[in-house]
C-alpha positions as CSV (number, residue, x, y, z in Angstrom):
1,X,42.1,19.6,-102.4
2,X,43.7,19.9,-98.9
3,X,42.7,18.3,-95.7
4,X,40.8,21.4,-94.5
5,X,38.5,20.8,-97.5
6,X,37.5,17.3,-96.6
7,X,34.4,18.1,-94.4
8,X,33.1,20.3,-97.2
9,X,33.6,17.4,-99.7
10,X,31.4,14.9,-97.8
11,X,28.9,17.5,-96.7
12,X,28.5,18.5,-100.4
13,X,27.6,14.9,-101.1
14,X,24.9,15.0,-98.4
15,X,26.9,12.5,-96.3
16,X,27.4,12.5,-92.5
17,X,31.1,11.7,-92.9
18,X,33.4,9.1,-94.4
19,X,33.8,5.4,-93.8
20,X,37.4,4.2,-94.4
21,X,38.0,0.4,-94.2
22,X,41.7,0.5,-94.7
23,X,43.6,2.4,-92.0
24,X,46.4,1.2,-89.7
25,X,46.9,1.5,-86.0
26,X,49.6,-0.7,-84.5
27,X,51.5,-1.2,-81.3
28,X,54.0,1.6,-81.0
29,X,57.2,-0.5,-81.4
30,X,55.8,-2.3,-84.4
31,X,54.6,1.0,-86.0
32,X,58.1,2.5,-85.7
33,X,59.5,-0.6,-87.5
34,X,56.9,-0.3,-90.3
35,X,57.7,3.4,-90.7
36,X,61.4,2.6,-90.8
37,X,60.7,0.2,-93.7
38,X,58.8,2.9,-95.6
39,X,61.7,5.3,-95.0
40,X,64.1,2.8,-96.5
41,X,61.9,1.7,-99.3
42,X,63.0,4.3,-101.9
43,X,65.6,2.1,-103.6
44,X,63.2,-0.9,-103.7
45,X,60.3,1.0,-105.4
46,X,62.4,3.7,-107.1
47,X,61.1,6.7,-105.2
48,X,60.8,8.0,-101.6
49,X,57.7,7.1,-99.6
50,X,57.5,9.7,-96.8
51,X,54.9,9.2,-94.1
52,X,52.5,12.1,-93.9
53,X,50.9,11.4,-90.5
54,X,53.4,10.3,-88.0
55,X,52.2,11.6,-84.6
56,X,50.9,9.6,-81.7
57,X,47.8,7.4,-81.7
58,X,45.7,10.2,-80.0
59,X,47.0,12.7,-82.6
60,X,46.1,10.5,-85.5
61,X,42.7,9.6,-84.1
62,X,42.1,13.4,-83.7
63,X,43.1,13.9,-87.4
64,X,40.6,11.3,-88.6
65,X,37.9,12.8,-86.5
66,X,38.7,16.3,-87.8
67,X,38.5,15.0,-91.3
68,X,35.1,13.5,-90.6
69,X,36.1,9.8,-90.8
70,X,33.3,8.3,-88.7
71,X,34.4,4.7,-89.2
72,X,37.9,3.3,-89.7
73,X,39.9,0.2,-89.0
74,X,43.1,-0.8,-87.2
75,X,44.5,-3.2,-89.7
76,X,47.5,-5.1,-88.3
77,X,49.0,-8.0,-90.2
78,X,51.2,-10.8,-89.0
79,X,54.3,-11.4,-91.1
80,X,55.7,-14.4,-89.2
81,X,54.5,-17.0,-86.8
82,X,53.4,-16.3,-83.2
83,X,52.4,-12.7,-84.0
84,X,48.7,-12.9,-84.7
85,X,47.4,-13.6,-81.2
86,X,49.2,-10.7,-79.5
87,X,48.4,-8.3,-82.4
88,X,44.7,-9.2,-82.1
89,X,44.9,-8.5,-78.4
90,X,46.2,-5.0,-79.1
91,X,43.9,-4.1,-82.0
92,X,40.8,-5.4,-80.3
93,X,41.6,-3.5,-77.1
94,X,42.3,-0.4,-79.2
95,X,38.9,-0.7,-80.9
96,X,37.2,-1.1,-77.5
97,X,38.6,2.4,-76.5
98,X,37.9,4.1,-79.9
99,X,34.3,3.9,-80.8
100,X,34.8,4.7,-84.5
101,X,37.2,1.8,-85.0
102,X,36.0,-1.5,-86.4
103,X,37.3,-4.4,-84.2
104,X,40.2,-5.6,-86.4
105,X,42.3,-8.8,-86.4
106,X,44.8,-10.8,-88.4
107,X,46.1,-14.4,-88.8
108,X,49.0,-16.3,-90.3
109,X,49.7,-19.7,-91.8
110,X,50.5,-21.7,-88.6
111,X,48.8,-24.3,-86.4
112,X,47.0,-21.6,-84.4
113,X,45.5,-19.9,-87.5
114,X,41.9,-21.2,-87.0
115,X,42.0,-20.8,-83.2
116,X,43.3,-17.2,-83.6
117,X,40.4,-16.4,-86.0
118,X,37.9,-18.1,-83.8
119,X,39.1,-16.3,-80.7
120,X,39.0,-12.9,-82.5
121,X,35.5,-13.6,-83.9
122,X,34.3,-14.5,-80.4
123,X,35.7,-11.2,-79.1
124,X,33.8,-9.3,-81.8
125,X,36.3,-8.9,-84.7
126,X,34.4,-7.4,-87.7
127,X,37.3,-7.1,-90.2
128,X,40.5,-9.1,-90.7
129,X,43.7,-8.2,-92.7
130,X,46.2,-10.4,-94.5
131,X,49.3,-9.0,-96.4
132,X,50.5,-11.6,-98.9
133,X,53.3,-9.4,-100.1
134,X,54.8,-8.5,-96.7
135,X,54.1,-11.9,-95.2
136,X,55.4,-13.7,-98.3
137,X,53.1,-16.7,-97.9
138,X,50.6,-18.6,-100.1
139,X,47.0,-17.9,-99.2
140,X,46.3,-21.5,-100.2
141,X,48.6,-22.9,-97.5
142,X,46.7,-25.8,-95.9
143,X,47.3,-24.3,-92.5
144,X,45.0,-21.5,-93.5
145,X,42.1,-23.6,-94.9
146,X,40.2,-23.9,-91.6
147,X,40.6,-20.2,-91.0
148,X,39.2,-19.3,-94.4
149,X,36.3,-21.7,-93.7
150,X,35.5,-19.9,-90.4
151,X,35.5,-16.5,-92.1
152,X,33.4,-17.7,-95.0
153,X,30.9,-19.2,-92.6
154,X,30.8,-16.1,-90.5
155,X,30.6,-13.7,-93.5
156,X,33.3,-11.6,-91.9
157,X,35.3,-9.7,-94.4
158,X,39.1,-9.9,-94.8
159,X,41.1,-7.2,-96.4
160,X,43.8,-8.9,-98.5
161,X,46.8,-7.2,-100.0
162,X,46.9,-9.6,-102.9
163,X,48.1,-7.4,-105.7
164,X,51.7,-7.3,-106.7
165,X,52.1,-3.5,-106.1
166,X,54.5,-2.0,-105.3
167,X,56.7,-5.1,-105.5
168,X,55.6,-8.6,-106.5
169,X,56.4,-11.9,-104.8
170,X,55.4,-15.5,-105.8
171,X,52.1,-15.4,-104.0
172,X,50.6,-12.1,-105.2
173,X,48.3,-11.5,-108.1
174,X,44.7,-12.8,-108.7
175,X,45.8,-16.5,-109.1
176,X,46.7,-17.5,-105.6
177,X,43.7,-15.8,-103.8
178,X,41.5,-16.9,-106.7
179,X,42.3,-20.5,-105.9
180,X,41.2,-19.8,-102.3
181,X,38.0,-18.3,-103.5
182,X,37.4,-21.4,-105.7
183,X,37.4,-23.5,-102.5
184,X,35.5,-20.9,-100.4
185,X,33.3,-19.1,-102.9
186,X,31.3,-17.4,-100.1
187,X,34.4,-15.8,-98.6
188,X,34.1,-12.0,-98.2
189,X,37.4,-10.8,-99.5
190,X,38.1,-7.0,-99.9
191,X,41.0,-6.7,-102.3
192,X,43.2,-3.8,-101.3
193,X,44.4,-1.1,-103.7
194,X,41.9,-2.2,-106.3
195,X,44.2,-5.1,-106.9
196,X,47.0,-3.0,-108.3
197,X,48.7,-3.5,-110.6
198,X,46.7,-6.6,-111.7
199,X,43.5,-4.5,-111.8
200,X,41.9,-6.5,-114.6
201,X,42.4,-9.9,-113.0
202,X,40.9,-8.8,-109.7
203,X,38.0,-7.1,-111.4
204,X,37.4,-10.4,-113.2
205,X,37.2,-12.1,-109.8
206,X,34.3,-9.9,-108.8
207,X,32.3,-11.3,-111.7
208,X,32.8,-14.9,-110.4
209,X,32.5,-14.4,-106.7
210,X,29.7,-12.1,-105.4
211,X,31.3,-11.4,-102.1
212,X,34.6,-10.1,-103.5
213,X,35.0,-6.4,-103.1
214,X,37.7,-3.9,-103.8
215,X,39.0,-1.0,-101.7
216,X,40.4,2.2,-103.2
217,X,43.5,2.4,-101.1
218,X,46.1,4.7,-102.8
219,X,44.6,3.7,-106.2
220,X,44.2,6.5,-108.7
221,X,46.3,9.0,-106.7
222,X,49.2,10.7,-108.5
223,X,51.7,8.7,-106.5
224,X,50.2,5.4,-107.5
225,X,49.2,6.3,-111.0
226,X,52.8,7.0,-111.9
227,X,53.7,3.4,-110.9
228,X,50.6,1.5,-112.0
229,X,47.8,3.5,-113.7
230,X,44.3,2.1,-113.5
231,X,43.0,1.0,-117.0
232,X,40.5,3.6,-118.1
233,X,38.8,0.9,-120.2
234,X,37.6,-0.6,-116.9
235,X,36.2,2.6,-115.3
236,X,32.6,1.7,-116.3
237,X,33.0,-1.7,-114.5
238,X,34.4,0.2,-111.5
239,X,31.4,2.5,-111.5
240,X,29.0,-0.4,-111.7
241,X,30.7,-2.3,-108.9
242,X,30.7,0.8,-106.7
243,X,27.0,1.4,-107.3
244,X,26.4,-2.3,-106.5
245,X,28.1,-1.9,-103.1
246,X,31.3,-3.6,-104.0
247,X,33.9,-0.8,-103.9
248,X,34.9,0.7,-100.5
249,X,36.9,3.7,-99.5
250,X,40.4,2.9,-98.3
251,X,43.3,5.3,-97.7
252,X,46.2,3.5,-96.0
253,X,46.3,6.3,-93.4
254,X,48.7,7.2,-91.8
255,X,51.2,5.5,-94.1
256,X,50.6,7.7,-97.2
257,X,53.0,10.1,-98.9
258,X,50.4,12.8,-99.5
259,X,47.5,14.5,-97.7
260,X,44.4,12.3,-97.0
261,X,42.4,14.7,-99.1
262,X,44.3,13.6,-102.2
263,X,42.6,10.2,-102.1
264,X,39.2,11.8,-102.3
265,X,40.4,14.2,-105.0
266,X,41.6,11.2,-107.0
267,X,38.3,9.5,-106.7
268,X,36.4,12.6,-107.7
269,X,38.4,13.3,-110.8
270,X,37.6,10.0,-112.5
271,X,34.1,11.5,-112.8
272,X,32.0,8.5,-112.0
273,X,29.3,10.7,-110.5
274,X,28.1,11.8,-107.1
275,X,26.0,8.7,-106.5
276,X,29.2,6.6,-107.0
277,X,31.1,8.8,-104.5
278,X,28.4,8.5,-102.0
279,X,28.3,4.8,-102.3
280,X,32.1,4.4,-102.1
281,X,32.8,6.9,-99.4
282,X,30.0,6.0,-97.0
283,X,27.0,3.8,-98.1
284,X,28.8,0.6,-99.1
285,X,30.9,0.3,-95.9
286,X,28.0,1.3,-93.6
287,X,25.7,-1.2,-95.2
288,X,28.4,-4.0,-95.0
289,X,29.1,-3.4,-91.4
290,X,25.6,-2.3,-90.3
291,X,26.8,1.1,-89.1
292,X,24.3,3.8,-88.1
293,X,23.9,6.7,-90.4
């Protein structure tokens, strides 16, 4: 499948488009630094990671629109103190100008964590992002507890890169975020990348916490399967979770080393059925965020 085939893909499923909860738009200077990190990541992960969609913000927005992505996010993530507030200013202003973009925000373990979350919620933030691997922090840090509580009370989802892929640190894996969920069991966590490579552990969390969901970001693609293949023994559980509204389409656009279409191809070839694809690619996200069909 190539990108030109994507509209035919979702039309063939009877969908009005795609809803992608895991895309990135960042301030230009920060985005260039992120891309430089990917460009230099080859020795760390053992293979190159070229960025497929560099372009400007308008060019990348146009690409998503051409593909038929009718809802997407601007997931920024703070990796050090005193970043979250200004990142939230940027991402929320971006969403105000781009009607397809969910108002997106972030926070970090610092004294301002709860005020940052409260301010973003008051401005209409509908999705948050934390990156435990890049940030290198414990999600159970006491400074984060009030922020988790606010999000649990609001029911606002937070996409968490909690898995150890592609490179682990001491705060990744299902254990640390699982401890947060034990204290805040109503928290709406969306585990990025299906929790790769600790797929089983994160799938087990979905059985204990009804508001834990998974996104498909990069999972099952050729690039990711070579590093961390999804256990085929868990495909039936992935099917059931998707049909229950708990698996959402994610792509990592624009920071992907292959065409956007390949994520959809990867989801199709595991053969979980058209109902599952409809749920994952559109219905689950639109139901979660109350988006019009």
